[in-house]
C-alpha positions as CSV (number, residue, x, y, z in Angstrom):
1,M,-23.0,258.4,300.4
2,E,-22.7,255.1,302.3
3,A,-22.4,255.0,306.1
4,S,-19.3,253.0,305.7
5,E,-17.6,256.0,304.1
6,F,-17.5,257.9,307.4
7,D,-17.1,257.2,311.1
8,A,-19.5,259.7,312.6
9,E,-22.1,262.2,311.5
10,L,-23.2,265.7,312.5
11,D,-26.7,266.8,311.4
12,A,-26.7,270.6,311.5
13,R,-29.8,271.0,309.3
14,G,-31.9,274.0,310.3
15,L,-29.1,275.7,312.3
16,F,-27.5,279.0,311.4
17,C,-24.1,280.5,311.9
18,P,-22.3,280.1,314.2
19,E,-24.1,277.0,315.5
20,P,-23.0,274.5,312.8
21,V,-19.3,275.3,313.4
22,M,-19.7,275.3,317.2
23,M,-21.3,271.9,317.0
24,L,-18.5,270.7,314.6
25,H,-15.9,271.8,317.1
26,N,-17.4,269.5,319.7
27,R,-18.3,266.6,317.4
28,I,-14.9,266.3,315.7
29,N,-13.5,265.2,319.1
30,D,-15.7,262.1,319.0
31,V,-13.8,260.9,315.9
32,Q,-10.4,259.3,316.2
33,P,-7.5,261.0,314.4
34,G,-7.7,260.0,310.7
35,G,-11.4,259.2,311.0
36,I,-14.0,260.8,308.8
37,L,-16.9,263.0,310.1
38,R,-19.8,263.7,307.8
39,V,-21.5,267.0,308.3
40,V,-24.9,267.8,306.8
41,A,-26.0,271.5,306.9
42,T,-28.6,273.8,305.3
43,D,-26.8,277.1,306.1
44,P,-24.9,278.4,303.0
45,S,-22.4,280.2,305.3
46,T,-21.0,276.7,306.0
47,T,-19.4,276.8,302.6
48,R,-17.1,279.5,303.9
49,D,-16.9,278.5,307.6
50,I,-16.2,274.8,307.4
51,P,-13.2,275.0,305.1
52,R,-11.8,277.7,307.3
53,F,-12.4,275.6,310.4
54,C,-10.5,272.7,308.8
55,Q,-7.6,274.9,307.6
56,F,-7.3,276.6,311.0
57,L,-7.4,273.4,313.1
58,G,-5.5,271.1,310.9
59,H,-8.3,268.8,309.6
60,E,-8.6,267.7,306.0
61,L,-11.7,268.7,304.0
62,V,-12.0,265.5,301.9
63,E,-15.2,266.4,300.1
64,Q,-17.6,269.2,299.9
65,L,-20.9,268.7,298.0
66,E,-24.1,270.7,297.5
67,Q,-27.1,268.5,297.0
68,D,-30.4,270.4,296.4
69,D,-30.6,272.6,299.6
70,L,-28.1,270.5,301.6
71,F,-24.4,271.1,302.1
72,V,-22.5,267.9,302.8
73,Y,-18.9,267.8,304.0
74,L,-16.5,264.9,304.7
75,I,-13.8,265.9,307.2
76,R,-10.8,263.8,308.1
77,R,-9.8,264.6,311.6
78,G,-6.2,265.7,312.0
79,S,-3.9,264.5,314.8
């Protein structure tokens, strides 16, 4: 995934629930509405928590990938 495909990144590798979503809640505010935040995590619970976060707060989960032991998300910030 090229850096040009996203506006900011959150590296949550090695963190466990609820830390990745808590950090996401703060980091998404650094992205302009309509911008893309890339999140990289190792906690499998993010596969449940991040889609719920997006749905609840009005952000779009553009892409969700599992690469080896990494979970990668592209989130478009809502307005």
